[in-house]
C-alpha angles and dihedrals in degrees: 000000000000102000138079108255130205132213111218093196100057100014092239125151117217144152093232127093090230122049113248093213104048102011093234126136117269129221135215112259125204113259116276119253116262113274129173088224090058099210093188098044094108090058093050092048091049091049092051091053091050093049093049092053096046 
């Protein structure tokens, strides 16, 4: 999966299809608005590392 996913039950963002906290299915969320603080940067950097390896 190459998108940031969201769990609607526990409000958790993840890269996995199943939430690690509550074990529910996750959904694709629209991209976040641009912010200088870049709240989702750690997820994008993690995703880039995964894509380079695979």
